[in-house]
C-alpha positions as a Markdown table, in Angstrom:
| # | Residue | x | y | z |
|---|---|---|---|---|
| 1 | Met | 57.3 | 86.6 | 199.5 |
| 2 | Thr | 56.8 | 83.7 | 197.0 |
| 3 | Asn | 59.4 | 82.4 | 194.6 |
| 4 | Glu | 57.5 | 83.9 | 191.7 |
| 5 | Glu | 57.7 | 87.4 | 193.3 |
| 6 | Gln | 61.4 | 87.0 | 193.8 |
| 7 | Lys | 62.0 | 85.9 | 190.3 |
| 8 | Ala | 60.1 | 88.8 | 188.7 |
| 9 | Pro | 62.8 | 91.6 | 189.4 |
| 10 | Ala | 65.5 | 89.2 | 188.2 |
| 11 | Gly | 63.7 | 88.8 | 184.9 |
| 12 | Gly | 63.3 | 92.5 | 184.5 |
| 13 | Arg | 67.0 | 93.1 | 185.0 |
| 14 | Lys | 67.8 | 90.6 | 182.3 |
| 15 | Ala | 65.5 | 92.3 | 179.9 |
| 16 | Leu | 67.0 | 95.7 | 180.7 |
| 17 | Arg | 70.5 | 94.3 | 180.2 |
| 18 | Lys | 69.5 | 92.8 | 176.9 |
| 19 | Lys | 68.0 | 96.1 | 175.7 |
| 20 | Leu | 71.2 | 98.0 | 176.7 |
| 21 | Leu | 73.4 | 95.6 | 175.0 |
| 22 | Thr | 71.2 | 95.7 | 171.8 |
| 23 | Gly | 71.4 | 99.5 | 171.8 |
| 24 | Ile | 75.1 | 99.6 | 172.3 |
| 25 | Gly | 75.6 | 97.1 | 169.5 |
| 26 | Gly | 73.4 | 99.1 | 167.2 |
| 27 | Ala | 75.3 | 102.3 | 168.0 |
| 28 | Val | 78.6 | 100.5 | 167.3 |
| 29 | Ala | 77.2 | 99.1 | 164.0 |
| 30 | Leu | 76.0 | 102.6 | 162.9 |
| 31 | Ala | 79.4 | 104.1 | 163.8 |
| 32 | Ala | 81.1 | 101.3 | 161.9 |
| 33 | Val | 78.9 | 102.0 | 158.8 |
| 34 | Ala | 79.5 | 105.7 | 159.1 |
| 35 | Tyr | 83.2 | 105.2 | 159.4 |
| 36 | Gly | 83.2 | 102.8 | 156.5 |
| 37 | Gly | 81.3 | 105.2 | 154.3 |
| 38 | Trp | 83.6 | 108.1 | 155.3 |
| 39 | Thr | 86.6 | 105.9 | 154.5 |
| 40 | Met | 85.2 | 104.7 | 151.2 |
| 41 | Phe | 83.8 | 108.0 | 149.9 |
| 42 | Gly | 86.0 | 110.4 | 151.8 |
| 43 | Pro | 84.9 | 113.6 | 153.5 |
| 44 | Glu | 82.9 | 116.2 | 151.6 |
| 45 | Glu | 85.2 | 119.0 | 152.5 |
| 46 | Val | 88.8 | 119.6 | 153.5 |
| 47 | Ser | 90.1 | 122.6 | 155.4 |
| 48 | Thr | 93.2 | 124.2 | 156.6 |
| 49 | Asp | 94.2 | 127.3 | 158.6 |
| 50 | Asn | 97.6 | 127.3 | 156.9 |
| 51 | Ala | 96.6 | 129.8 | 154.2 |
| 52 | Tyr | 97.8 | 133.3 | 153.4 |
| 53 | Val | 96.8 | 136.1 | 151.0 |
| 54 | Gly | 99.2 | 136.7 | 148.1 |
| 55 | Ala | 99.4 | 138.9 | 145.0 |
| 56 | Asp | 101.4 | 139.3 | 141.8 |
| 57 | Val | 103.0 | 142.6 | 142.9 |
| 58 | Ala | 104.7 | 145.0 | 140.5 |
| 59 | Gln | 108.3 | 146.0 | 141.2 |
| 60 | Val | 108.9 | 149.6 | 140.1 |
| 61 | Thr | 112.4 | 150.2 | 138.8 |
| 62 | Pro | 113.8 | 153.1 | 136.8 |
| 63 | Leu | 115.1 | 152.3 | 133.3 |
| 64 | Val | 117.4 | 155.3 | 133.2 |
| 65 | Gly | 119.6 | 156.8 | 135.8 |
| 66 | Gly | 119.7 | 160.3 | 137.3 |
| 67 | Ala | 118.8 | 162.5 | 140.2 |
| 68 | Val | 115.3 | 162.3 | 141.5 |
| 69 | Gln | 113.4 | 165.6 | 141.0 |
| 70 | Ala | 110.1 | 164.7 | 142.5 |
| 71 | Val | 108.4 | 161.8 | 144.4 |
| 72 | Asn | 104.6 | 162.1 | 144.1 |
| 73 | Val | 103.5 | 159.1 | 146.2 |
| 74 | Ala | 104.0 | 157.7 | 149.7 |
| 75 | Asp | 103.5 | 154.2 | 151.3 |
| 76 | Thr | 99.9 | 153.1 | 151.6 |
| 77 | Gln | 98.8 | 155.5 | 148.8 |
| 78 | Gln | 96.3 | 154.2 | 146.3 |
| 79 | Val | 97.4 | 154.7 | 142.6 |
| 80 | Arg | 96.0 | 153.9 | 139.2 |
| 81 | Ala | 97.9 | 152.6 | 136.2 |
| 82 | Gly | 99.6 | 155.5 | 134.5 |
| 83 | Asp | 99.8 | 157.8 | 137.5 |
| 84 | Leu | 103.1 | 159.7 | 137.7 |
| 85 | Leu | 105.1 | 158.3 | 140.6 |
| 86 | Val | 108.7 | 159.7 | 140.3 |
| 87 | Val | 110.3 | 162.3 | 138.1 |
| 88 | Ile | 114.1 | 162.0 | 137.2 |
| 89 | Asp | 116.1 | 165.0 | 136.1 |
| 90 | Asp | 115.8 | 165.0 | 132.3 |
| 91 | Ala | 118.5 | 167.6 | 131.3 |
| 92 | Asp | 120.9 | 165.0 | 130.0 |
| 93 | Ala | 118.1 | 163.2 | 128.1 |
| 94 | Arg | 116.9 | 166.4 | 126.5 |
| 95 | Asn | 120.5 | 167.2 | 125.3 |
| 96 | Ala | 120.8 | 163.7 | 123.9 |
| 97 | Leu | 117.6 | 164.1 | 122.0 |
| 98 | Ala | 118.7 | 167.4 | 120.5 |
| 99 | Glu | 122.0 | 165.9 | 119.4 |
| 100 | Ala | 120.2 | 162.9 | 117.9 |
| 101 | Glu | 117.8 | 165.2 | 116.0 |
| 102 | Ala | 120.8 | 167.2 | 114.7 |
| 103 | Gln | 122.5 | 164.1 | 113.4 |
| 104 | Leu | 119.3 | 163.0 | 111.7 |
| 105 | Ala | 119.1 | 166.4 | 109.9 |
| 106 | Gln | 122.7 | 166.0 | 108.8 |
| 107 | Ala | 122.0 | 162.5 | 107.5 |
| 108 | Glu | 119.0 | 163.7 | 105.6 |
| 109 | Asn | 120.9 | 166.6 | 104.1 |
| 110 | Arg | 123.7 | 164.2 | 103.0 |
| 111 | Phe | 121.1 | 161.9 | 101.4 |
| 112 | Gly | 119.6 | 164.9 | 99.6 |
| 113 | Gln | 123.0 | 165.9 | 98.2 |
| 114 | Thr | 123.8 | 162.4 | 97.2 |
| 115 | Ser | 120.4 | 162.0 | 95.5 |
| 116 | Ala | 120.9 | 165.2 | 93.6 |
| 117 | Thr | 124.3 | 164.0 | 92.5 |
| 118 | Gly | 122.8 | 160.7 | 91.5 |
| 119 | Gly | 120.3 | 162.5 | 89.3 |
| 120 | Ala | 123.1 | 164.4 | 87.5 |
| 121 | Leu | 125.0 | 161.1 | 87.0 |
| 122 | Ala | 121.9 | 159.5 | 85.6 |
| 123 | Ala | 121.7 | 162.4 | 83.1 |
| 124 | Gln | 125.3 | 161.9 | 82.2 |
| 125 | Val | 124.7 | 158.2 | 81.4 |
| 126 | Thr | 121.8 | 159.3 | 79.2 |
| 127 | Ala | 124.1 | 161.8 | 77.5 |
| 128 | Arg | 126.7 | 159.2 | 76.9 |
| 129 | Glu | 124.1 | 157.0 | 75.3 |
| 130 | Ala | 123.4 | 159.8 | 72.9 |
| 131 | Asp | 127.1 | 160.3 | 72.2 |
| 132 | Ile | 127.4 | 156.6 | 71.4 |
| 133 | Ala | 124.5 | 156.7 | 69.0 |
| 134 | Arg | 125.9 | 159.8 | 67.2 |
| 135 | Ala | 129.4 | 158.2 | 67.0 |
| 136 | Arg | 127.9 | 155.0 | 65.5 |
| 137 | Ala | 126.0 | 157.1 | 63.0 |
| 138 | Glu | 129.2 | 158.9 | 62.0 |
| 139 | Leu | 130.9 | 155.6 | 61.7 |
| 140 | Gly | 128.2 | 154.3 | 59.4 |
| 141 | Ser | 128.6 | 157.4 | 57.2 |
| 142 | Ala | 132.4 | 157.1 | 57.1 |
| 143 | Glu | 132.1 | 153.4 | 56.2 |
| 144 | Ala | 129.7 | 154.3 | 53.4 |
| 145 | Asp | 132.2 | 157.0 | 52.1 |
| 146 | Leu | 135.0 | 154.4 | 52.3 |
| 147 | Arg | 133.0 | 151.9 | 50.2 |
| 148 | Lys | 132.3 | 154.6 | 47.6 |
| 149 | Ala | 135.9 | 155.7 | 47.5 |
| 150 | Gln | 137.0 | 152.0 | 47.1 |
| 151 | Thr | 134.5 | 151.6 | 44.2 |
| 152 | Asp | 135.7 | 154.8 | 42.4 |
| 153 | Leu | 139.3 | 153.7 | 42.8 |
| 154 | Ala | 138.6 | 150.3 | 41.4 |
| 155 | Arg | 136.7 | 151.6 | 38.5 |
| 156 | Arg | 139.5 | 154.1 | 37.5 |
| 157 | Arg | 142.1 | 151.5 | 37.9 |
| 158 | Ser | 140.2 | 149.1 | 35.6 |
| 159 | Val | 140.2 | 151.6 | 32.7 |
| 160 | Gly | 143.5 | 153.2 | 33.5 |
| 161 | Gly | 145.4 | 151.2 | 30.8 |
| 162 | Thr | 142.9 | 152.4 | 28.1 |
| 163 | Gly | 143.7 | 156.1 | 28.6 |
| 164 | Ala | 140.0 | 156.8 | 29.5 |
| 165 | Val | 141.2 | 158.4 | 32.8 |
| 166 | Ser | 144.3 | 160.3 | 33.5 |
| 167 | Gly | 146.9 | 159.3 | 36.0 |
| 168 | Gln | 146.0 | 162.3 | 38.1 |
| 169 | Glu | 142.4 | 161.0 | 38.5 |
| 170 | Ile | 143.7 | 157.7 | 39.7 |
| 171 | Thr | 146.0 | 159.4 | 42.2 |
| 172 | Asp | 143.1 | 161.5 | 43.5 |
| 173 | Ala | 141.0 | 158.4 | 43.8 |
| 174 | Val | 143.7 | 156.7 | 45.8 |
| 175 | Lys | 143.9 | 159.7 | 48.1 |
| 176 | Ala | 140.1 | 159.8 | 48.5 |
| 177 | Glu | 140.1 | 156.1 | 49.4 |
| 178 | Ala | 142.9 | 156.6 | 52.0 |
| 179 | Ala | 141.1 | 159.6 | 53.5 |
| 180 | Ala | 137.8 | 157.7 | 53.7 |
| 181 | Arg | 139.7 | 154.8 | 55.4 |
| 182 | Ala | 141.1 | 157.3 | 57.9 |
| 183 | Asp | 137.7 | 158.7 | 58.6 |
| 184 | Val | 136.3 | 155.2 | 59.4 |
| 185 | Ala | 139.2 | 154.6 | 61.8 |
| 186 | Ala | 138.5 | 158.0 | 63.5 |
| 187 | Ala | 134.8 | 157.2 | 63.7 |
| 188 | Arg | 135.5 | 153.8 | 65.3 |
| 189 | Ala | 137.7 | 155.5 | 67.9 |
| 190 | Thr | 135.0 | 158.0 | 68.6 |
| 191 | Val | 132.5 | 155.1 | 69.2 |
| 192 | Gln | 135.0 | 153.4 | 71.6 |
| 193 | Gln | 135.5 | 156.7 | 73.4 |
| 194 | Ala | 131.8 | 157.2 | 73.8 |
| 195 | Leu | 131.4 | 153.6 | 75.1 |
| 196 | Ala | 134.2 | 154.2 | 77.7 |
| 197 | Ala | 132.6 | 157.5 | 78.8 |
| 198 | Arg | 129.2 | 155.7 | 79.2 |
| 199 | Ala | 130.9 | 153.0 | 81.3 |
| 200 | Ala | 132.6 | 155.6 | 83.5 |
| 201 | Ala | 129.3 | 157.4 | 84.0 |
| 202 | Gln | 127.5 | 154.2 | 84.9 |
| 203 | Gly | 130.2 | 153.3 | 87.4 |
| 204 | Glu | 129.8 | 156.7 | 89.1 |
| 205 | Leu | 126.1 | 156.2 | 89.2 |
| 206 | Arg | 126.3 | 152.8 | 90.8 |
| 207 | Ala | 128.8 | 154.1 | 93.4 |
| 208 | Asn | 126.4 | 157.0 | 94.2 |
| 209 | Arg | 123.4 | 154.7 | 94.6 |
| 210 | Ala | 125.5 | 152.4 | 96.9 |
| 211 | Val | 126.2 | 155.4 | 99.1 |
| 212 | Ala | 122.6 | 156.6 | 98.9 |
| 213 | Gly | 121.4 | 153.2 | 99.8 |
| 214 | Gly | 118.1 | 153.5 | 98.0 |
| 215 | Thr | 115.9 | 155.9 | 96.1 |
| 216 | Ser | 114.2 | 157.3 | 99.3 |
| 217 | Ala | 115.3 | 158.6 | 102.6 |
| 218 | Gly | 113.4 | 155.9 | 104.4 |
| 219 | Ala | 115.5 | 153.2 | 102.7 |
| 220 | Asn | 118.8 | 155.0 | 103.3 |
| 221 | Pro | 120.8 | 153.1 | 106.0 |
| 222 | Glu | 122.5 | 156.3 | 107.4 |
| 223 | Val | 119.2 | 158.1 | 107.7 |
| 224 | Thr | 117.5 | 155.0 | 109.2 |
| 225 | Ala | 120.3 | 154.7 | 111.8 |
| 226 | Ala | 120.0 | 158.4 | 112.7 |
| 227 | Arg | 116.2 | 158.1 | 113.0 |
| 228 | Val | 116.6 | 155.1 | 115.4 |
| 229 | Lys | 118.9 | 157.1 | 117.6 |
| 230 | Val | 116.2 | 159.9 | 117.8 |
| 231 | Glu | 113.6 | 157.3 | 118.8 |
| 232 | Gln | 116.0 | 155.9 | 121.5 |
| 233 | Ala | 116.6 | 159.4 | 122.8 |
| 234 | Lys | 112.8 | 160.1 | 122.9 |
| 235 | Leu | 112.3 | 156.9 | 124.8 |
| 236 | Ala | 115.1 | 157.7 | 127.3 |
| 237 | Leu | 113.5 | 161.1 | 127.9 |
| 238 | Ala | 110.0 | 159.6 | 128.4 |
| 239 | Arg | 111.5 | 157.1 | 130.9 |
| 240 | Thr | 112.6 | 160.0 | 133.2 |
| 241 | Arg | 108.9 | 160.1 | 134.2 |
| 242 | Ile | 108.1 | 156.8 | 136.0 |
| 243 | Arg | 104.5 | 155.9 | 136.0 |
| 244 | Ala | 102.4 | 153.2 | 137.8 |
| 245 | Pro | 102.3 | 150.0 | 135.8 |
| 246 | Ile | 99.1 | 148.7 | 137.5 |
| 247 | Asp | 96.3 | 149.8 | 139.8 |
| 248 | Gly | 97.2 | 149.2 | 143.5 |
| 249 | Val | 98.7 | 150.4 | 146.7 |
| 250 | Val | 102.2 | 151.7 | 147.1 |
| 251 | Ala | 104.4 | 149.7 | 149.4 |
| 252 | Arg | 108.1 | 149.6 | 150.4 |
| 253 | Arg | 108.9 | 153.0 | 148.9 |
| 254 | Gln | 112.6 | 153.3 | 148.9 |
| 255 | Val | 113.3 | 156.5 | 146.9 |
| 256 | Gln | 113.8 | 160.1 | 148.2 |
| 257 | Leu | 114.0 | 163.5 | 146.6 |
| 258 | Gly | 117.5 | 164.2 | 145.3 |
| 259 | Gln | 118.5 | 160.6 | 145.4 |
| 260 | Gln | 120.7 | 159.3 | 142.6 |
| 261 | Val | 119.0 | 156.3 | 141.1 |
| 262 | Ser | 120.4 | 153.8 | 138.7 |
| 263 | Pro | 118.6 | 151.6 | 136.1 |
| 264 | Gly | 117.2 | 148.4 | 137.6 |
| 265 | Ala | 117.2 | 149.5 | 141.3 |
| 266 | Gln | 113.9 | 148.8 | 143.0 |
| 267 | Ile | 112.4 | 152.0 | 144.3 |
| 268 | Met | 108.9 | 150.9 | 145.3 |
| 269 | Thr | 106.3 | 148.1 | 145.0 |
| 270 | Ile | 102.7 | 148.3 | 143.8 |
| 271 | Val | 100.3 | 145.8 | 145.3 |
| 272 | Pro | 97.2 | 145.1 | 143.3 |
| 273 | Leu | 94.7 | 144.6 | 146.2 |
| 274 | Ala | 91.8 | 144.1 | 143.7 |
| 275 | Lys | 93.6 | 141.0 | 142.3 |
| 276 | Val | 94.9 | 139.2 | 145.4 |
| 277 | Tyr | 94.6 | 135.5 | 145.8 |
| 278 | Val | 95.0 | 132.9 | 148.5 |
| 279 | Asp | 97.7 | 130.2 | 148.7 |
| 280 | Ala | 96.3 | 127.4 | 151.0 |
| 281 | Asn | 98.8 | 124.8 | 152.2 |
| 282 | Phe | 97.0 | 121.5 | 152.5 |
| 283 | Lys | 98.4 | 118.3 | 153.7 |
| 284 | Glu | 99.2 | 115.8 | 151.0 |
| 285 | Gly | 96.6 | 113.4 | 152.2 |
| 286 | Gln | 93.9 | 116.0 | 152.0 |
| 287 | Leu | 94.3 | 116.6 | 148.2 |
| 288 | Arg | 93.1 | 113.2 | 147.1 |
| 289 | Asn | 89.7 | 114.6 | 145.9 |
| 290 | Val | 90.6 | 118.2 | 145.3 |
| 291 | Arg | 90.2 | 119.4 | 141.7 |
| 292 | Val | 90.6 | 122.7 | 139.9 |
| 293 | Gly | 87.3 | 124.6 | 139.8 |
| 294 | Gln | 85.9 | 123.4 | 143.1 |
| 295 | Pro | 84.3 | 126.0 | 145.3 |
| 296 | Val | 86.1 | 127.3 | 148.4 |
| 297 | Arg | 84.8 | 129.0 | 151.5 |
| 298 | Leu | 87.3 | 131.3 | 153.2 |
| 299 | Thr | 87.4 | 133.5 | 156.3 |
| 300 | Ser | 90.2 | 135.8 | 157.5 |
| 301 | Asp | 91.6 | 136.6 | 160.9 |
| 302 | Leu | 91.2 | 140.3 | 159.9 |
| 303 | Tyr | 87.4 | 140.3 | 159.7 |
| 304 | Gly | 86.5 | 137.1 | 161.6 |
| 305 | Asp | 83.8 | 134.5 | 160.8 |
| 306 | Asp | 81.3 | 137.3 | 160.1 |
| 307 | Val | 82.8 | 137.9 | 156.6 |
| 308 | Val | 82.9 | 134.9 | 154.3 |
| 309 | Tyr | 84.8 | 134.9 | 151.0 |
| 310 | His | 83.9 | 132.6 | 148.2 |
| 311 | Gly | 86.6 | 131.4 | 145.8 |
| 312 | Arg | 87.6 | 128.6 | 143.5 |
| 313 | Val | 90.6 | 126.4 | 143.2 |
| 314 | Thr | 92.7 | 127.5 | 140.2 |
| 315 | Gly | 95.7 | 125.3 | 140.4 |
| 316 | Phe | 98.3 | 123.5 | 142.4 |
| 317 | Ala | 102.0 | 124.3 | 143.0 |
| 318 | Gly | 104.6 | 122.3 | 141.1 |
| 319 | Gly | 106.0 | 120.9 | 144.4 |
| 320 | Thr | 105.7 | 120.9 | 148.1 |
| 321 | Gly | 106.9 | 123.8 | 150.2 |
| 322 | Ser | 109.9 | 121.9 | 151.5 |
| 323 | Ala | 111.0 | 121.0 | 147.9 |
| 324 | Phe | 111.5 | 124.7 | 147.2 |
| 325 | Ala | 113.1 | 125.6 | 150.5 |
| 326 | Leu | 116.4 | 127.4 | 150.6 |
| 327 | Ile | 117.9 | 124.2 | 152.2 |
| 328 | Pro | 115.8 | 121.3 | 151.0 |
| 329 | Ala | 115.4 | 118.2 | 153.2 |
| 330 | Gln | 117.9 | 115.4 | 152.5 |
| 331 | Asn | 115.6 | 112.4 | 152.7 |
| 332 | Ala | 118.2 | 110.0 | 151.5 |
| 333 | Thr | 120.1 | 110.2 | 154.8 |
| 334 | Gly | 120.1 | 107.3 | 157.3 |
| 335 | Asn | 118.3 | 109.3 | 160.0 |
| 336 | Trp | 115.3 | 110.1 | 157.8 |
| 337 | Ile | 112.0 | 110.7 | 159.6 |
| 338 | Lys | 108.8 | 111.0 | 157.6 |
| 339 | Val | 107.1 | 114.4 | 157.8 |
| 340 | Val | 103.7 | 115.0 | 156.3 |
| 341 | Gln | 104.2 | 117.5 | 153.4 |
| 342 | Arg | 102.0 | 120.4 | 152.4 |
| 343 | Val | 101.2 | 121.4 | 148.8 |
| 344 | Pro | 100.2 | 125.1 | 148.1 |
| 345 | Val | 96.8 | 125.3 | 146.4 |
| 346 | Arg | 96.0 | 128.6 | 144.6 |
| 347 | Ile | 92.5 | 130.0 | 145.2 |
| 348 | Ala | 91.0 | 132.8 | 143.3 |
| 349 | Leu | 88.7 | 135.2 | 145.2 |
| 350 | Asn | 85.5 | 136.9 | 144.3 |
| 351 | Ala | 86.2 | 140.5 | 143.0 |
| 352 | Ser | 83.0 | 142.0 | 144.5 |
| 353 | Glu | 83.7 | 140.5 | 147.9 |
| 354 | Leu | 87.3 | 141.8 | 147.8 |
| 355 | Lys | 86.0 | 145.3 | 147.0 |
| 356 | Ala | 83.6 | 145.2 | 149.9 |
| 357 | His | 86.2 | 143.8 | 152.3 |
| 358 | Pro | 89.7 | 144.4 | 151.0 |
| 359 | Leu | 92.5 | 142.1 | 152.1 |
| 360 | Arg | 96.3 | 142.7 | 152.4 |
| 361 | Val | 99.1 | 140.5 | 151.3 |
| 362 | Gly | 100.3 | 138.1 | 154.0 |
| 363 | Leu | 97.0 | 138.0 | 156.0 |
| 364 | Ser | 96.1 | 134.6 | 157.5 |
| 365 | Met | 93.0 | 132.8 | 156.1 |
| 366 | Asp | 91.0 | 129.7 | 156.8 |
| 367 | Ala | 90.1 | 127.8 | 153.7 |
| 368 | Glu | 87.5 | 125.0 | 153.3 |
| 369 | Ile | 87.2 | 123.3 | 149.9 |
| 370 | Asp | 84.0 | 121.5 | 149.0 |
| 371 | Val | 85.4 | 118.3 | 147.4 |
| 372 | Ser | 82.0 | 116.9 | 146.7 |
| 373 | Ala | 81.4 | 119.5 | 144.0 |
| 374 | Lys | 82.4 | 118.7 | 140.4 |
| 375 | Ser | 85.0 | 120.9 | 138.9 |
């Protein structure tokens, strides 16, 4: 074998080695570029399996107390808003309503009597006005008579020394003038009496109107108060029949027939399955590019990957889960260890998909947010 033939395989090995090194270098370079792009622009989606179905459930509580006469629903039963759930014994409520209605009738009767009295008093005031006018007219006539009597007396006295009139005529004129003066005084007293009578009638009328509280039964305070009590009694009677506040499924029913319930005690829960949502707990580092309105792809452990739900981000919690824990972490202590926090993200679900594949509160979900989409 010649030297050239021995050198040929060695040259081939070097060429192969060079190609391998070039390929590895290219792969490393591509990986570096990909990693740099991922680092610079971030991933196009973030996901978590720490997500659960939630709902704004309705707590059913009685507003009046009493013995339960009927329970019309059971756990897992579907109900619609307005359906009758529980009936409470309404005997006491009916008695209270009858008593309130009787008190209202009494108040209206008293107002009617007071109004009638007020009408009579108003007529008396009008009559007193007429008496005053008549008394003043009589006073005017008496004053005119007095002026005439004074004129006659003065005339006779002026000619009394001439003998044109007798002394008897002068005496009669003096008497007439005195009588006229007395009539004026009496007429003035009559006017004052009429004025006093009118003032008394007006005072009684004002007192009557103060008691009546207005010119109509609707404006009377006593009647209004009695009417309010009737409405309250009707409301208490209506509340003996407890109805579903929303559409949903009955859960945690805690009331039985014959049980004595009190106002505010929780007797059952209504879960609105058509309006459930998902709270996905993402790590704080995953939320850099998450925005309200971005689309979300979700799957549940209940149906598996064959059923995909589509939702949208609607909001973020006001704090991390640990911040609202019963015993929050005391990070200011000397033995602090950093723990990656999670922030609940609220996700609204598609109503038609929920109807086709209903979910239950508390079910586990996998959520994947498309952060490349604009909100």
